[in-house]
C-alpha positions in Angstrom: 9.1 -9.7 16.9 8.7 -6.6 14.8 6.2 -3.9 15.5 4.0 -2.0 13.1 3.2 1.6 12.9 -0.4 2.4 12.3 -1.3 6.1 12.2 1.0 6.7 15.1 -0.4 3.7 17.0 1.2 0.4 17.5 -0.4 -2.8 16.0 -2.8 -4.1 18.6 -3.4 -0.7 20.1 -7.0 0.4 21.0 -6.4 3.6 19.0 -6.8 1.8 15.7 -10.2 2.6 14.2 -11.4 -0.8 12.8 -14.5 0.9 11.2 -12.2 2.9 8.9 -10.7 -0.4 7.6 -14.2 -1.8 7.0 -15.1 1.4 5.1 -11.9 0.9 3.0 -12.8 -2.7 2.2 -15.5 -1.8 -0.4 -16.0 -2.3 -4.1 -15.3 1.4 -4.7 -11.8 1.2 -3.3 -8.7 0.7 -5.5 -5.9 -1.3 -4.0 -2.8 -0.5 -6.2 0.4 -2.6 -5.6 3.7 -1.1 -6.7 6.8 -3.3 -7.1 8.7 -5.9 -9.1 8.7 -9.6 -8.1 12.0 -10.0 -10.1 13.8 -7.8 -7.5 13.3 -10.0 -4.5 11.6 -8.0 -1.6 10.4 -5.4 -4.1 7.6 -7.9 -4.8 6.1 -7.4 -1.4 3.3 -5.1 -2.7 2.3 -7.6 -5.4 2.5 -10.5 -2.9 0.2 -8.7 -0.5 -2.3 -8.0 -3.3 -2.2 -11.6 -4.5 -3.0 -12.7 -1.0 -5.9 -10.3 -0.2 -7.6 -11.1 -3.5 -7.9 -14.7 -2.2 -9.7 -13.6 1.0 -13.4 -14.4 0.9 -14.4 -11.1 2.5 -12.1 -8.8 0.3 -14.3 -6.5 -1.8 -11.9 -3.9 -3.4 -10.6 -3.5 -6.9 -7.0 -4.2 -7.6 -4.2 -3.0 -9.9 -0.5 -3.8 -10.2 2.3 -1.5 -11.4 6.1 -1.4 -11.5 6.0 2.2 -10.4 3.5 5.0 -10.1 3.3 7.2 -13.2 1.5 10.3 -14.4 -1.2 8.1 -16.1 -2.2 6.7 -12.7 -3.8 10.0 -11.8 -6.6 9.3 -14.2 -7.1 5.8 -12.8 -7.3 7.2 -9.3 -9.9 9.7 -10.4 -12.4 6.8 -10.8 -12.3 5.8 -7.1 -13.4 7.6 -3.9 -10.8 5.5 -1.9 -7.3 4.3 -2.8 -4.8 2.1 -1.0 -1.2 2.0 -2.2 0.9 -1.0 -1.2 4.6 -1.0 -1.6 7.9 -2.4 -0.2 10.2 -0.1 1.7 13.6 -0.1 3.4 12.5 1.6 6.6 13.3 1.2 10.3 14.7 -2.1 11.4 12.1 -2.8 14.1 9.1 -1.9 12.0 7.5 -4.7 9.9 5.0 -2.5 8.2 3.4 1.0 8.3 -0.1 2.1 7.5 -0.5 5.8 7.0 -3.0 8.3 5.6 -1.7 9.8 2.3 -2.3 13.3 1.2 -1.6 15.1 -2.1 1.9 16.5 -2.3 3.5 18.6 -5.0 6.8 16.8 -4.8 7.9 16.1 -8.4 11.5 15.3 -9.1 13.5 15.8 -12.3 11.9 12.8 -13.8 8.2 11.9 -13.9 8.9 8.2 -14.4 8.5 7.2 -10.7 6.1 9.2 -8.6 5.2 9.0 -5.0 1.6 8.2 -3.9 1.3 11.8 -2.8 2.4 13.2 -6.1 -0.1 11.0 -8.0 -2.8 12.2 -5.6 -1.8 15.8 -6.3 -2.1 15.2 -10.1 -5.4 13.6 -9.6 -6.7 16.6 -7.7 -5.1 19.1 -10.0 -6.1 17.5 -13.3 -9.4 15.8 -12.5 -10.5 17.9 -9.5 -10.9 14.7 -7.5 -9.4 14.0 -4.1 -9.8 10.3 -3.1 -9.4 9.3 0.5 -6.0 7.5 0.4 -3.7 5.4 2.5 -0.3 3.7 2.0 0.7 0.3 3.3 4.5 0.0 3.4 5.9 -3.4 4.1 9.6 -3.6 5.1 12.0 -5.5 2.9 15.8 -5.8 2.9 16.8 -7.6 -0.3 16.5 -5.7 -3.6 18.7 -7.9 -5.8 17.6 -9.2 -9.2 16.2 -12.6 -8.2 12.8 -14.3 -7.9 11.6 -14.9 -4.4 11.6 -12.8 -1.2 13.8 -13.0 1.8 12.6 -14.7 4.9 12.6 -11.3 6.6 10.2 -9.9 4.0 7.9 -13.0 4.1 7.7 -12.6 7.9 6.7 -8.9 7.5 4.3 -9.8 4.8 2.6 -12.3 7.0 2.3 -9.8 9.8 0.8 -7.2 7.5 -1.6 -9.9 6.2 -2.7 -10.9 9.7 -3.3 -7.3 10.6 -5.2 -6.5 7.5 -7.4 -9.7 7.7 -8.2 -9.0 11.3 -9.2 -5.4 10.5 -11.6 -6.2 7.6 -13.4 -9.1 9.4 -17.1 -8.2 9.5 
């Protein structure tokens, strides 16, 4: 079984503050999924968002994107809380990671694909708005052009979904 990193704590640890998750599951929170379902496991973010939208107790607003762009800074400026959801090719034994995300001035040569931290930085710089932000990274392993995720990614998605649904139960 995989493990999950949650703000330095392991999934199931007493250190996880469930109240913070309840505070995030509000109508004024934007959940933005980044990915591409035509690239196998890169669709993890979209699949997660599709699943949480079906939960009866989910309250947030949702948005989908292939990648984060400069224009997303304006979208973020309309919300006090933001959760980014994306696939990643991280450590083998980690199924997903949940982390606080801060603004970072980390622009590369191109502005076509920005990090969550870079979009937060733009939001702060351009709109003088600093939303509370988190990133959920779900581990994948197959990035080929094809529809459908690997069994490994589906397992990690299910673990992230179980964790999230338990944390937002009121």
